[in-house]
N, C-alpha and C positions, 0 to 999 in steps of 0.2 A: 705094450703097456702104455697106459694113456699119458697126457704131456702135463698132468696135474692143472689144468684149467677151467675145470667142472667142480662146482661147488654147491652144497646143499645148504640152505637157509635155516641159519639156527635160531631156534625158538620162532620167537615171534618177527623176528628180524630188526629189532630195536634195541632192547637192553638185555644182555646174559642175566640168567639168573645169578643169584648170591653164590658164591663158590665156583661158578661154572666158568669153563672156557671156552674161547670159538678155536677151535681146531683147524689146521693148515687147510684143511678140505672143505671147511665150512666158510660162510661170511654173513656179514649182516648187510641190510638192507643197502642196496647201491649207494645213497646219497651218504650215509654213515661209512661204508665202505672208503669214499672219496675223500672222506673228511679224515679219516684214518690215515689213508695214503698221503694228503698234503701234510699231516703231522709227522711222518716218517720223513718226506722231505726237509722240512724246519728243522728235525732232530740231528741232520747230517750237517747243515749249512754251516755251522761253526768252524769244525775241523775240513769239511771237504771245500770249501771256498776258499779257506786261509791257503792249505796247500798248493793249490795250483798258482796264487798268486805269489806264494813263497819260492814256488819252482819257475815263476816267469813264463808259465803257459796261460792259456787263454782259458779264464773262468766259465765263459759260456760253453765251450766245448766240453769241459770239464762234466758240468751238470748232464749235458746231453749224454754224453758219453756213460756217465752212471746210471741213467736211465736205461740204455740199451744193455751194458753188462748184468744190471739186474734182471734184464729180461732173460739173457743166455744162461744166468746162474739158476733163476726158476725153471725154464724149459729142462737143463742139465739136471737138475735135481728131482726133476719130475713133480715138482711142488710140495716136497717132503720138509724142505728145509726152507721156511721163511725168513730170509734177510735181505737186506739193501746192500748194495755195493758203492761205495765213494772211494774218493781219491787218499790214498794212505800217506800218513804223515812221516811214514817211515822211511819216504824218498826225498824228504824235503833238503837233508842233510847231504845224500847222492848229489841232489841237482846244487848245491852251494859250492862242492868240491867240484863238480864237473865246471861249472861256470866260473871260478875261480882259475883253473886250468886255461882259460881261454874256449872253453865249448860253447856252444851254442843251444836254442831249443832244440834244434836237430839232434844234436850230439846227446842233450840228456834223454829226449824220448826214444832214440836208439838205444842206448845204455839200458834204458828201464825194458824195452820190448825184449831184450834179450834175458832179464830177469822174470817177465812174464811167460817167455817160452820155458826157463828153467821149471818154473814154478808149474806149469801145466805139465812136465815130464815128471817132476815129482809125485804129481798126483797120480798119473798113470801107474808110477811104480808101486805108490800105496795100493793101488786096486790090485795089483797084481800079486803082489809079495807080504802086503800087509802092514799095519801100523809100525811093527817093530823094528823098520830097516830105519825109521826117523828117530826112534828113540834110541836108537843104537849109535847112530852117528852124531845127534845133537843132544846129549845130556841136558839137565838144567844148568849145569855149572856154564856150561858153554852158552846156551840159549840167553840166559840172562847177561850173561857180559857183552852177548853183542847188542842186544836191543840197548844195553846202559852204555855203551861206546857210540851207538848211533844217536842217542838223544844228546848227550853230553859235547858231542863232537859239533853241535849246532850253536853251543854257547858264545863263539866269536861272531856268528852273524848276529845275533841280537845286540852285542856289545859295541860293534864296529859300525854295524848298516841302519839297525832299526831304531835304538834307543837314542843317536844322537840326534836323530830329525827333530825330536820334540820331548825332552826328556821329561818335562812335568805332566805331558798328555798320557805317556807310557808309563810314570807313576802311578798317575789316577786310576789310568785303566786297567794296570796290573793288581791294582787294591779293589776296584770294585769287582774285577773278574774273580778273584780270590774270595772276596765275600760271596760271592753268588755260586762259587764251586760247593763253599762250605754250609752256607746257611740257608739255601732253596732247598726245598724237598720235591720229591716225585719229578713230573715230566721238567719241570723248571731248571731242576740242577742237570737235566741231563744235556740243556740247550745253553749252558750258562757260558761258554766260549761264544756263542752267538750272543748274546745278552751283552757280553762284555765288547764285541765289535759294535753293537748298536750304540753301547755307551760312549766309547771312544769317538766315534762317527761323530754322534751329536756334539760333544763337547768340543772336538776340533773345528765344528761350524760355528758354535758360540764363541769360542776365543777369536775365531777369524772376525766376526763381525765386532766384538768390543774391543781386542787388542790391535786387530790389521796383521800384518804379515809378521813373519817371524825369520829371525836372521839364524840359520842354521843351514846345517848339511842336508841336499835333498836327496833322494834316491839315487843319484848318480855320483854321491860324495861330495858335490861342489858344497861350498858354505856360501849362500846366496840368499837373497830376500824373497820367500816365497809364501803362498797359502798352504795353510794345515791341508785344509781340504780342495784339492783342485776339482771340481765338476764340469770342467769345460768339456771333457770327453764325452761326458753324460748329455749334454743337449747336440750334440753332433751326431751322436749313434741312433740309429733306426730301430723303432719299434719290433720290425719283422724282418729276420735274415736269417743267413746262415753264418755260425762261428768262422772263424779262419782255421784252415787246415794246413798241415806240413809234412812233409814226407820225413821218416827219421834218418839219422845217420850215424853211421857205425866206426866207433873207434874203439880199441882195446883196451886202452887205459880208462876211459870212461867205462867199459865194461866192468872191469875188474874193482872199480870202484862201488857200483853198485851192485854186485852179486852178491855180497854177503847179507842183503836185505833179505834174501830168499830163507835165510833161518828164520828171521824175525816172522815172516808171514805166514810157513809152514806151523810155527809154534802158535802163532796167533789163531789160525783157522782152526787148529785143533781144539784149541779152547772155545770157541764160538760154536764150533758144530757140538762138543758135549754141551753147552750150556743151553742150546736150543732145544736137544733132544731130552733135558731133564725136564724143562720147562714146557714141553708139548706130552711129555709123557711117552714119546714116541723114540726109541733106542735108534741113533741115525750111523752107529759106528760102522754100518755098509755103506756110507754115503760120506764118508770123510774125504777119501781118495777123489770123488768125482766133486765135491766142494772144492778141493784144491785145484784141480785141473780147471773148473770152471772160472775161478779167480784169475787164473793164467790167460785162459782165452781170452776172457773179457779184458784184462790189461794190454794183450796184445793187438787187439783191434782198436782199442784207444788208441795206444801209443803209435800205431799204424798212421793213425790219421792226424797226429799231432797234439793229442791228449794225454793226462796224465795217467797212471796206473789205477785201477779200481780194486778195491779187496773188501771182504763183509766187515758190516760195522757194527759196534756195540752199542752206539748210541740207540740203535733201533732195536737191539736185544733188550736195552733199558725200556724201549716206549712200550712194547710187547709184555715185558713184565709188570709194568706199571699199569696197562690196560687189559691184560688176559686175553689179548685177541691176538690170535697166531695166524689168522688168515692169509694166504698167500695171494687172496684177492686185493688185499690192502696194497700189498708191495706192488702187483700189477699197477693201481691205480698209482702209486709213488712214481712208477717207471714213465707212466704217461706225464704227470705233472713235470717232471724233470726233463722229459723230451722238450716239452712247452716252454719252461723258462730257457732251455738251451737256445731256442728260437727267437729269444729277444735280445737282440743286442745291446738294448739300452740298460736291462738287468746287468748285463754282464759288466758295463762301464761304470755303474754304481759300485760293484764288486772292487773293480779294477781299480777306483779312486780311494781304497781304504788309505788314510794315511800313514806314513811309516812311524809315525808315534804311538799308535794305537795298535800296530803290528808289535812296537817293541816291547808294548805291556803286556800284550797277549802272548808273545814268545816266549817270555821270560818264565811265566807259568807253564806252557806248552812243553818247551824243549824238556824242560826239568822232569816233568811228568814222564816223557817218554824214556828218559834216561832212568828214572826210579822206577819204572815197571820193571825193569832188569833185578832190580833188587827185589821187587816183589816175588819173581819167579826163584829166586834163591830161598827167600823166606819161606814161599808156599811147599816148596819141595824139600825144605831143611837141607839146605846144601851146606855144609860143613867147610867154611873157609880157614879152619885151624890145619886143616889137611894139607899140607905144601903141594899135594897132587894137584889140588884145586886151585889153590893159592897161587902158585906160581906162574900158570899160564896165564889166569885170569889178571894177576896184578901187572904183568907185561903187554898185556893186548890192550887192557883199558887204557892204560897212560900212554900206549902208541897212538891209540885210536881218539883219546880225547887230546893230547897235545899236539897232534899232527906231525907225528916222527915221520920220516920219509926214508926208503932205500932207493937208492940210485942205482939202476940194472945196467943201463948205459946212456948215453946221449939222449936218445928219444924214448927211453921207458924208466917209469920210476912208480914207486909202490908207496903209499902212505897213507896215513889217517885211519879211516874205516876197514879198507880193503886190508892193509897190512895188520891192524889189529886184529881184525877176523881171523886170518890166517894164522897169526901166533896163537891166539885162544884156541882155535880148531885143532890145527896140528901139534901144537904143544900139549894140549890135554892127552889126547890119544898117544903120542909118542912116549910121552912121559907115562902115561898108564901102563903100556908094554912093558917099559925099564925099571918099574916101581917095585921096592919088595911086596911082599904078599899084605903086609899088614897095613899096607895103604890103600889097598884094593878093596876096600870094605864095599859091600853091595849098597847103590845109592837108587833111588827112584829114578825112572829116565826121563820123560816128557814130563810126567806129572804124577801125581801120588797113587792114581790107580792104575799106572803102568804094568805093575805087577802080576797084576789079574790076568793079562794076555797070556802068561804061561801057569796060568792053574786052573784053566778051563778044563772041564770033564773031558775025558776021552770022548773022541766025536765032533766035541765043541758046540756052542751055539752061537759063534761069531757068524756076521753077515757074509754076503759073498766076497766081499773085501777081506775077510779074515779078520784081522783084530782093528779095534778103534779105542780111541780115546776115552777113559773113565774117569778120569779126574777133572777138576776145573779147568785144566790149561794154564797157561803159563799167565794170561791175565784174569783167570778166573771169569767172575761173573760180572765184574764192574766195566765201568764206562772206557771206553775206547778213545773216546772221541775229545774230551778234552785230550785225548789219547795222543795218542796217535796211535794210532796205527801204526805202532812199531810193529 
């Protein structure tokens, strides 16, 4: 089987005919393909550059490894699943918790490496046994709750770390970003987070010129007089050079905090594969396990070098929907641009200089959107929270996750926040379901609305090599992930 790196020219190579689509195995002219690739990189800028900054990792390495991970994904799926891989915001809360416990960047990447390995193994299991194993273990009531507590667990980070650095820049950035998300259309709505960053960056620069230094908390939490926008690191950075690498370090306490994110990533990936399959007209059920494993492999490679994890990005799915160009050649071009950006330390220094107040305004919306994606999963799958079988484990787990409730096991081991909340939701639901009376066990859709179709195939089945694949829109539907998260 080929590697999906050969494309036929679509039409005249310039403009698709009205109503026509450029399929994954087709391309436009190379200059136009390169332009589309650059657009995909810009589309993921907002979330994919904010995430490593919020996680305390090198943004240059993040963009470089996003390109490498995209190449791995395209080769693994044989060019059938056009998608870009970028840093997932689902891990921001994990990094914040690990650092609050005294963990270093190596501890963060070590914990996330294990998540990548788990994701890789889940993909192999889906290839072997079919997608029904995911749906049985993680019904929408569970996935929705886990995504919700991951997002809302981040609220104290905004309130205590970013917003106090410059409350007025944070407020204005929040308002501008909100207007951009709601009022802009097409491609510009997909890069609303990026536009909010540019606005806040420029506003901070203007306020420094007009008002001088600000007396407030800095990134370390110390109240001092400092510039809102400190570009001293940009001047010192080289134009060409390698990003900084470091090896991961493994601590069980950090790993347990990070592992619940696997649930969000599997649900998210299933939704993306389904959405791409619907847009391209090529059912991709047989590629679900491969796509999940490819995400895991890319994340393991990135975190092994000190970078953040990488997963599929629906900002880029949105770009495909807007342009109707699904060519994987454009994603190869995007990967090449990402590698070039990663080799420019000066570019990374500009990203790392994002003022705290700007991050405060962005994260108010961003973290809230991550949490509310959990509610979207419930609504989309018609989860009945009046049923105590659903209500009790969700209520307990969400409050534990958001409130930071902890359970001390020993002097050296403690469970709390995201990890404990996920354990309560997941185990609580399945234990209660086993013990609940029959009238509470009404059948519900599992991962998405189309899941029931897995058991309704005609004898002999028409499923792909992996058995069953997702048939609904997935927990995130077709919507943007990017101001997302990538939960």
